[in-house]
N, C-alpha and C positions, 0 to 999 in steps of 0.2 A: 339538402342547405336551404335557411329560409332568405329569396331577395324581395328585395321592397321593388325592383320591377323586373320583366325579362321586358326584352323586346325583338319580335319575332322578324326577319326581315335584315342583312347587311349591304342594302341598296341605300340611296343616299335619305330619303329618309329616315331608316331605322340611324344611321350610322348619324343621321341630325338632332333624333333624340336622344342617340349617346351623349352629344355632349351634351346636352344640357342636364341628366340626367347627372355627369360627370362634374359639371360647376355645381350641383347641388350636393353632392357627396351623397350620391342615392348609391346602394349598394344595388348592382343589377348586371345583369348578361343580354347580350342582342346574339341570338340562333340563327342560326341561316342552315338549308340544305346544300348549297352550294360548296366547290371545292375550295373556292378562291373571294379574295377580296375586289370586289369590280367583275366578274365571270360573264355578268349581265350586259354591261358594254364591250367585254369580250369576244362574248360569242355573237353581238349583231356584225351585220355585211360590212366590208373592207372600207366599203367608198364612204360609209356612214361621216357627216360631221355635222355639228348643231346647228340649227338657225338659230338660237340664242349664241350671245356675242358670251368672250370671256368674262367678262364684267359682268352677268346674271347669271353665271356658271359657278357659281361659289358657295356652297356650307358655309354654313356660321364660324366662322373666328380665323379660319385660312382663306386666303385668296387662291385664287385661280394664277396657276404663273403664266407667262405669254402675253401679248398684246392685247391690251383688254379690248377694243373692239373686234379684231379677228373671233374668226370659228373653232374651235376646238372638235378632235378629230373624238371618235368613238375612244380610242386607245386612250390618249389624254386622257381624258373623264376616267377610264377606267384605272390608270395608276393615278392618278389623283383621289381616289376614292381611296386604296388603298395605303395611300400616304396619309390620306386626313387620318382616317382611324390609328395608325404609326405616331400620327404629332402628337395624338390626344389621350393615348395609350388605352382605347377606350377594351373594355374586357368583350371579346368576339370568340363565338365559337360555331367552328365551320362541323359540314361534316353532322349538321345535328337536323335531323327533321321532324318538325312536328306531327305526329300523328295524333294526339287530343288535346285538345283543351274544355277546361271540365271549371264547376266553384261550387266551393259551399261556402258554411258559415265560416271559415275559417280564413279563404281568402281562393285563391285559381289551383290549380293541380296543372301544371305544361306535360305529358308523354312524349314524351322524344326518341329516338333510334338509340340515343345518350343516358339514355332515362327518366327518374320522372323529375324536374324541377317545380318549388312551391315558392308561391309569389303573391304582394299582395299587388300589386297593378298585373297588367297585360296591354304591351301598345304590339300591333298586329302593324307591322309597316311593310306587310308584304308585294307592296304598289296595286297598282294597275294591270300586270299584265304577268298573269299569273297562268291561266288556260288556253293556248291558242282558239280563235274561234275561225271555223271555217264548217261552211256550210255544206250540208247533210248531204246533198245531193250528189258533191266531190267522189263519191264512195262507185255511185253508178259509171263511171267515165272509166273510160277504158286502160289496164296496167301498162298499155301501151306511149300513157300522155305521163310525164315526169310533173306530181306536184311537188309542191315545195311552199310553204310557210312563210313569210317572210322573215318572222327570224328563225332561220335555216336558211335563211340563202346570205350566201356569204359572197359570192362573184360568179363574174358569166362562165365560168369554169364549167362549174356544175351541170350546169343545163346540155344537153342531146344539142342534135340538129336541129334547124329547121324553128320555128314559128313560137312566140313568145305571145300570153298574154297575161297582164296583170292585173288583177281582182281586188281593186280599193282604191279610194279619190284622197289617201292623209297623205301626210310628206314622207312617207315610208313609202308607200304605193308608187310616186312621184319620181323621189330620186329612184329607185330602182326601174321602174319605167325607161328615164331615161340613159342613164348608165347601156341598159342594154339594149338600148336604141341606136347605141352608136355601133352593134355587127350584126345585130339580125332583125327582121319585120318584128314589130311590140307591135301589142293592141293595150289598151289602157282601159278598164270597163270601170265605168262611175257613176253612182243613183244621181247625182247632180252636177248642174254647171259649177266647175271652178272656182272658189276666187282669187288671185293673186296678191300678194301682199311683196313687196320689195325687201329684200333682207337689208341692205342701209338706203337711206336718206337726207345728199349732201353729207357723203362720205362718215354719217355717224350710222349706229346700228337701227334698225327699227323698231328696235325694244326700248333703245336710249330713247326713239321719240315716244313712243305706249305711257315710257312710264313717268314723261315730263308732263305728261297730259294726264298722268294718273288712269291709266287705262289699266294699269295689271294688280290697282290695289283696287280693283271694283270689285265687288263681295258677291257671294255668287245668288245672295235673294234681294238683291237692287236690280229697278228698273235695266240697266244697261248689262248685267251681268246674267238675266235670264235672259236677255235679248240676244246676249254674245257666246251663249251656252247654247240657245238654239240655233244659230247660223254653225257651231261648227269652227274648228280652225281650220284659216285657208293657208291656200299653197305657200309657204315663203321661195323668195327666189323668182325666177323671170325663166329658168329652163326648160320646166314641161311646157309654157308656154308658146317658147322660143318651136323646140321639139314638135310639137303640134303644127303649129303655121309655118314649118319646112316638110308636114306630113312626114315627118320622121317616129313618132307616137299617133299613132289613128286612136282616136277617142272611141268607143261602145257603150252603148248604157246598160241597166244593170244585167248581171249577170242570172235569169231566174231557174236555171236548169240544165244538167248535163244529159247527153244522151253519147253513150259509146265513145268516138272519137270526136265528140260536136259540143259544143256550148252550145246553148239560145240566149238570147237575151231579148230584153222586155220587148223589143218592135218586130219580137216573131226573126229578126232575120238572124241564122247561124254561122259559126266559124270553126272549121277543122280546127284541130289547135295539138304543137307537142311536145310545150311544157306550161307550164302554167302557175303561177307566185302568188298566194293570194295574203295579198297584204287586206287579209277584213281583219284586223285587232283580235284582243284576248276577252276572255271572259273571266270575273270573279269565283272563286273555285275555296269557299268556305267550311268544307265539309268534316273538319275537323275539328270546327269552333261547334264547339256542344255547350253551348249557353242560350238559356231560353231568354225570349226577348229581341232579339240583337237581327237576327236575320227574318221581315217579313217572309209573305208568302210570293212574292213575285220575285224572292231572290237577293234583296236590295239589303245593304244595314242603313238600319236605322241608329244613326246620330245628329247630332249638332255639332259643325265644327272638328268633328272627329273625336268627340264626345260620345258616349254611346251612354242607355238607359240604364244597363249594367254599372253599380258601382268597379271604380279598377280597369274598365277595359274601354282604350282606348285606340281609336285606328289615325293613321299617318300615310300620306303618300298618294289620297284619295285625287282623281279628277275633280276641279272645282270644290276641292271640300271646305275650302271658305272662301277663297275667291282664288282670277285666271290662274296663278302661278303655282297651286295647291300641289299638283306632281312632276312640279318643274326643279330642278338642280334650285333655279332662284327666289323660287317660290316657297319648299317644305320647311326650312328652319322655323317662318313665321310662325305655324301652324303647329310643327314642333313646343318651340315655344309656349304659345298658349295652351298645348295640352298640360307641360310644366307646372303649371301656372297654376290651375284644376285642381292637376296633383298635389300639389303645395298643398295646398287651400284645404282638403278634405283630408287630408293624413293628419292638421296641425289642428 
């Protein structure tokens, strides 16, 4: 069957794209290798709460229920993702892994574990969380150390007795370190001094204030946008700051290598560890995307606000794709609409 569009990924990006394709009466399909809608959110650690409030955690056309200044849990978002697809009757095909995407004169050929699909347009909405990024030296550490990536961590019960080192200075690493510090000796290794942002100011979410100041709409090419990208995300909330001040979490510098049951930090100090949580993020994996002119020599995507140099090939849900919230629930709809408009203009 020939489709007008195939969307790869059923996360927030893929479903937002589906919303606009459905509005435009396109013949399309959203495919994903996962077994259930909202699966990625369901599989995150048990205590995860978003630092964006509900009023900034909705996809186009459907408000996330609940107190709008409150912060949703990961299960709440997982259920919302499922409800969103059902509300708009989006055509979703799960358990469908993409093996390759190729292009010919007639369009794209998407080969999957459930057969081959032909389409005029492909939207890659797999997001930034694809392949776990763990330092190579982790393999040199003793097998007696329990090592988990943050995407595998659920709760403290998974860990063995003894101390824990959380590696990574993002919000996931901060939240996990604070949680673990309540019951065990906890260290947090980061490469630069953390910058903290309060979750609320004057009873309103900090994102409400950022919105009023226009920060959420700052583009990726603006002076402010470039500055924010260089600085990276702050740690939202003051829980980690408090835990460090009260010596519940001990800050360490960047980890540079591992030697048996010790890790070595950039200041040459060492630490014998029993558990390590690698909150070191993810890397993109597009080996299946066999289309010339899209991935450069540095394995980065060539695109302008999600529009690739190859006609009919788009990307959605990338960090800073067009502005601050491009990879977040509150911003992905803006980019999806932009791609839809481009798709319409190139097919009419």
